[in-house]
N, C-alpha and C positions, 0 to 999 in steps of 0.2 A: 628489343628487353628479353630475357628469359622466358622458356613456356613455363605457366603457373598457371594450375588448376585446384577447385574449391569444392566442396560436398554443395549444395543448392538446394536443401531442404533434405530428406530422409533418403531420395535416389537419386536424383539427379547431379552431374557435375558439371560445372563453369569453368571454361577453360579460356585464358587469355592470353594474346600473343603478337599484341601491340598496341600501341599508347598514342596512336595517331590515325587520321581518318587521310590517307591516302591510297596510292597504286599499289605502293609495297606491301601495305596490309592486306589489301585486295587479294593480292598474290600468293602471299602468306595463308592468309585463310581460304582459299580455295583447294590448295595445293593438303592444306592440312586436314580439308573437309575428306579429299580424296585419300589419303589414306588411310584415315578413320573408315572409309566405307569398305575398302579393301581389307583390310585386318579383320574387323568384324562383321565381314559376309555370313550371311547366314543368320546372324543373330537378330533378335527383336530389338532395334535401337533408332532412335530417331535423334538426328544433329540439325539443329538451327544456327544457321550462322549470323553473323551481326558484323559490326563494323571490324569491331578490333576484341571479338571474343567470339564463343560458341558455345552452345549448351549441349550438353549429352543427355539424352532420356533414355536407357536402358529398363527392358522391359523386367528385370528383378535383380535380384543381390549379385548375383554369380555374372550377369553381363557386364555389371557395374564395376566389378571386380577386374572381370577382364580388357574393359577399357581402358582401368587406371594401369593393368600392364601395359597395354600398349602406349599408351603416355609416357610412363616411366622410360621406353624402351627408345621411345624415336631420337633421331641424330635431333639435334639444335645450334642452328639454322637447318631447315630443311634444304636440302640440295634444291637450286632452282631449275628447272627444265627449259627457261626461259619459253613459256606456252605464251600463245596469242591471246591473251585474257580480251580482246575488242569485239564486242556484240553487235547486235544491230544498231543503225541509226535513226534517231527517233526525233522526231520534231514537233513541238508542242505551241500552239497558240495560246497567248496570255493575254487577258484583260487586266492588266496592271490595276487595278480597284480597289484591292483588300482593305477590311476595316482597320487591320494594326500597318500598313505602308505608310503613316506619320508617325506614328511609334518607330519604325526599325530605321527612319531616315533621322529623326531626332537624337537617338541612339548613335547612329553610324556619322553624326554631324553632318551631314549629307544634305542634297535635297532630296524629294520626293524620285524626281525626274533622274536624278542620279543613281538611284537604288534599281530605276526599272534597266537603265543601261548597264549597270555593273550586274544584276541578275541573269541578265539575258544575255552577257558576253560569253561566259564560258562553255563549254562544252563538258558536260558533266558526267559520271561513270554512276550506273545504277550497283551499287554494293550488296545491299542485300532486300527483301521484301518481309515486310511486318508491320505490327501495332494493328494494322486492318490487312483484310484480304487484298493482296496487290499494289499494298500501299508501296511505293519505292522510295529507299535512301536513298538520297543522291552525295556523292561526294565532289569536290572541285568549289566550292562556296568560295567566293571572294572573302577574305577575313574581314576586310571593312564592313560587310555585314552580317557577321555573327552579333545576335541577339539573344538573349536569355528566355527562354521558355516564359508562361503566363503564372504569375504565382498560383493560379487555381484556374484547371482545364476549364472551356467553353463545354457546356451541356450536349452542344451541337453544334456541328461546322458541317456546312454544304459540302457534298462528292463534288471532285475537281478544283476544291480552293488547293492553290501554289502557296506554300508557307514556308519559315524558316524555325528551326528550333536549336539555338546555339551555334554551332558550328555547319549544321545539316542542311540541305533544303530537300522537300517532296511533294508529293501531290496526294492531298486525300482522296483516297478510293472510294470509299463510301460516306455517306452522312451519319456524324456519331460526334462523342466529346473528342477534344480535344485540345492539345495545351501551347501547340505553335503559334508564332506569328504568321496571320494572314495578310498576303500583299497582292493577290490575285486570284484568277478564275482561269479554268480552262475545260471546252465545252467537250473534249474526248472523252468518252468512259474508260478509265483504268481498271476496271473490274468487271468484268463481264461473266456473269455467272450462268447465262443461258447458252453461251459456246458447247461444242460437243467437245472439241481437242482440248486437251489440260493445259497445251502450251499458249492455245486462245485465251482460255478465258483471264490471264493475267497480259497485259499490254505488254508488259515489261519485265524484263528478269535480269539477273547477276551479270555486269558485263554488258550491259548495253550503253550507249553514247545520248544522252538528251540535249538536244540543244531548245531552248525557251526563246519565240517570238513575241513580241510585243505586238499586240493584233487588236481589233475593233471593240467598243463595247460588246458587254455583256447581252444577248436577245434573250437568254434563255438559263435551264438549270439542267446540271450532267443527269442525264439517265442512269448512270452505272450502278447505283440505290436501288434502283426501282425492281419489285419483282415482278417477274414474268407473270400470265394468268396461269391460274392452277390448273395442274394437268389431269386426264383423266387417269385414273390407276385401274388396268384390266382386271378384270375378275372380281372387282371390289363390291361390296355389298351394304346399300344406303343401311346406315344404322342410326345417325342422328341428323338433327338439324339444329344450326346454332342461333338462336333468338337476339341473343345477347351476350356479349364478350365479359362483362362485367369489367375488373380489374385486368383481366388479359388473359388469352387463350393461345397456346401453342402446340404444335407438335414436336413432341421430341423421342430421342433414344440416347443410347449411350455417347452418341458423338460420333467426331470424325480426325479421331486421333492419327496423326503422321504427315500432314499438310502446313505443318507452323512455318517451313522453311517458304513457304508462299503467303504468308501474313493469314492465313487462317486458322482461328481458332479453333479447339477441340469441340466447344459448345456442346451439347446434350442438356440430360437434367439436370437440374440443380441439387435434386436430391435422390441419386441412384438405389439409396437402399429402400424406400418408398416406392420409386417407379418399380421397380424388380417386383416388388409384394406385390402392386398390380396386378402383374404379368400372371404369377405364379398362381395367384388365385383364380384366374383362368384357365390355367394349363398352357401360356404362351410361353414361347423362347423366353427368356428373361430379355432379353434386346431388341423385342418387338415394340414400335412406338405406340407410345401414350398420348394422350392430353394433357398437357401440362397447365393446370390453375392457380392463377396469381390470385390470392386472397379471396374474394368474392364478388356475389355479383353474377355470376354465367348464369344461363336460363339455355335449357335444349329439350329441342321436342324429341320424342322418343317416335323412330319411323318402324322398327320390327320389332315385335315382343323375343324377349330373351334376357340376355344376363349382362350388367354391367359389375365395375370392380372400381373402389375408390380408395386410395390411402393419403397419406400424407397429412398435412395440418387440418383437412375438413373433416368436418364430423357427418359428413355425407350430404347428400339432397335432403331437401326438407320432405318430411315425412316418411324417410327409408329407414334403414336400418344402423345408421351410423357409419363412424370412418373405418378404415383398416376391413374393408367388409365385401363379398360381392353379393349379388342380389338380382333377383328377377326386376324384369319392366316391361309394362303392355304398352305395344304400338299407339299412341296418342298422349300417351302421359307428355307431361313437361315436369322437367327437374330443373329446380330453382338451389342454389348453393350459398347458404348464409355464412357468415364469418366463423370459422373455426374457433377452437379456444385459444389455439397458441400456431405459431408459424405463418409462412407464406402462399408456400407451396404444394400443391394436393394432386394426386395422378387419376387420371378418369383412365380406367382398361378397357377396351371393347376386345371379345373374343378372336384371337386369330389375330388382333394389332390393328390399329389405324393404319389404313390404305394410304400409301402418300407416296410422292415421287421422292427420289434419292437425288442427290447433291454429293459428288466424293464418298458415295457408299453409305450415306446416311441421308435419313427422313429428316434431321432435325434442322428445325428452325431459327435462323438468326437475323430476327427482324429487322436491326440497324445494316444489316450488310445484302439485304436482298436476297438470302439462302432460303431455299425453300416456298414453299406454296401459304398464301395468308389464308386466314380464314375469318370471313368477316358473318357479319349476322345476314343470315338466309341462307348459308352457305351447306351444304349437305357434306356430312362426313361419314365415311367407310369405312368398312372392316376389310383383314383380308377372306376371301372368302373359306380357306381351309381348315378353319377351325372344327375339331370335333368336341367340342366340350358341351358335356349333356347329360349332366349332374340327374340323378333318379328323381323321379317328378315329385315325389314328398320335400324335396329339400328345397327349402327357399332363400337361407343366408349359408354362406361362407365367411368364415370368420377368422381375420389371425390370432393367433394365442397373445395373450396379455403377455405373455414372457417374450415375445417376439417387437412388441413395440415399441418405440423410444417413448420414453417418460416426455408429455407435453410441459413445456417450460417457457415462461416469457423471455427469459434473459438465457446468456448461454456464457460457457468457459471453453476456449479450445488450447491447443496445444499450438505453439507457432517455434519453428528454428530459428537460429541466427541467418541473415539475409544476405547478400554479396557485398553489400555496404555496411554492416554490421561494426566494422570495427573503424569506421570514420566518422561514427555517430558518438556524442559524449556520453560517458556514463550514465548522465544526468537524465538524457534522451532514453536512454535504451533500458535504464530503472521505471521509467515513467511508464513506458508502451505495457508493461507489465505489472504496474500498480494501480492504475487509472481505470475508472469506468468507460467506455468509448460508447454512446449511443449511436445508432444505427440513423443517418440521415435520411429523409421524405427522398434525397434525390438519389435512391439508389435502385439498381434495376439490375439485369443479367450481366450487364457489362462490368460494374462494379459498385462495393458498397463504400459509401462515404462514411468516417467517423467523426464525431464531434466530438472533442474533449479538451484537455488540453494540448496547448502548440510546442510542436516538436521543430528542433533546427533538421532543414533539409541535410545540414551535414555537409555534402561534398561540393552543391551548387550545381553549377551546370557539369554534366556529363556524357561521355561520349552512348549513345543507346546501344540498347542490349537486351537478350532474350527476356520474357517476361512469362512466368508459369502461374497457373493460375491458383490463388492464394497469397500472393505475393505482396507484402502490405509497403507501398511505395507512398512516399513522402514529397509532395508536391511545395514548391517554396513557400503557399499560404501556411505550411506547417501542421495541414490536419489530415492525417492517413487517409487512405482508402484501401480496400481489398479489391484485388484484382478476381473475378468473377470467370465462369467458363468460356464466356462472349468477350471476353476482353482483352484486350491489345496481347500480339505476338511479341512484339519488341518496344521497348519504352525507354524514356531517357530522364526519370524521376528515381531518385537512389530509394533501393527497395533494404529497409531495415530488418524484416522476418520474412516468413514465409508460413504459412498456417500449414500444418499437417494436412495432408489430403484426405485422410479418414476421419478428419474433424471440420474440413471445408462444408459439408453440409448442413453440419450441426450450425455453422456460421450463417449458412445461408439463411435459415427458417430461423431466424432472427429478425422481428417485426421493425419498422421504421419505429424510433420513439424508443424502444427498447436495448438494453444493457447486453455490451458483449466484451468481455474479457480475457485476455491471452497468460497463457501459462507457459512456461520454458518447457519444450522439448529437449527429452534425453534419450540416448541411447538405451535400446531395450525397455523405453517406458515413456 
């Protein structure tokens, strides 16, 4: 097929180079990534490969323009260098007892024993990593076993689950939501965040060859998604003790961009604007880690007298000065966070920033992937000791100006760009996306917000998995769309009808379950 590319949101470029999942596509994709890296050398750009496409994420419009020039000038098809694409040989023992094994057998018209024999016979190639950290997308599935994804993704799939989605097979690297058909389980950890070397964190890499071997019945669960014990941070000053996590507490910073090719989402704070202000109030670097509080119910004991800052949806701890402010606290106080007037996410800043271990350069916690140190009731939360924040003694409160604060609102209207499969949806579905009121489902989290409203057609049916950006509006076969959030998958196989503008995604993330979100078609220059 000819090389095709198009905009994916306001800045990214989506490039399609093949129409099938095979070794020829793998060779083309690897060669294309190599050429792009060479010709965009020195520019801040991330390239995320998939089976038959890739996503180019440039730093700015100038880099995007250069990437477009490079694509326009490429000879196509690319000259073949005859490189050896065979990587390591990996064998995985699988217990074939997945809950969807009968469904796969019925769809294929064969026995369950035949499914096991057919699935364990081929040698598979790792084409790319995505969806979740280290999740291997494998090519080489017997066509008889091709089975449509579930109409609606499960809320949780166990780490180590071996599954089939369309014409692809793979292994869930961490526990989390998923829409593939589960046929078995392997005890081998696929994602190892505790490993020191980057190459050892992920069991498999593109080009590796994988053989499944039917094994004994399972005797336990995979440990790949479990967090290691919290690590002490040198020089940290004990500041708070968590008494109750309420609806949730995590450590977050701007995230870890640049690792999507390994399936590691950028993550980070859900509302960067509010988090940055929590740091500004304390004269911290804007990228310093903060505590992200979900909704309400958190209780923290103050261990040292000093200052804290609260921004975002919260109106501040009970008895203090309100939200969007920094205030004095005394050792021994207990801070309790009641419901705020609107929104979901609040940010608690500490002088110097929250002291937390880094993974791939970021302190952000990804609970489902087991990235970052968990904060549990009873844990002590430290701050970096280098802070010089010391306002004059008469100062009791520092507030963010009213002109700088977002206006609290229960509902939201966000701009959205046409998605990669926009043209494959009907006019009625495209119009319905922008005319309907969508309620945020209670089954929403940092991975994705599920929307409740009129049903949409998934348009394309089964498709080859491709890169997914935070803000993508995907439509599974159930017809109820969902918005990918910062901890969401990096690759996926549901059609993408639209992409929420990056500047508006924080607004969408602050709309509470049960409240309404509306979309407005984004346009160049506005």
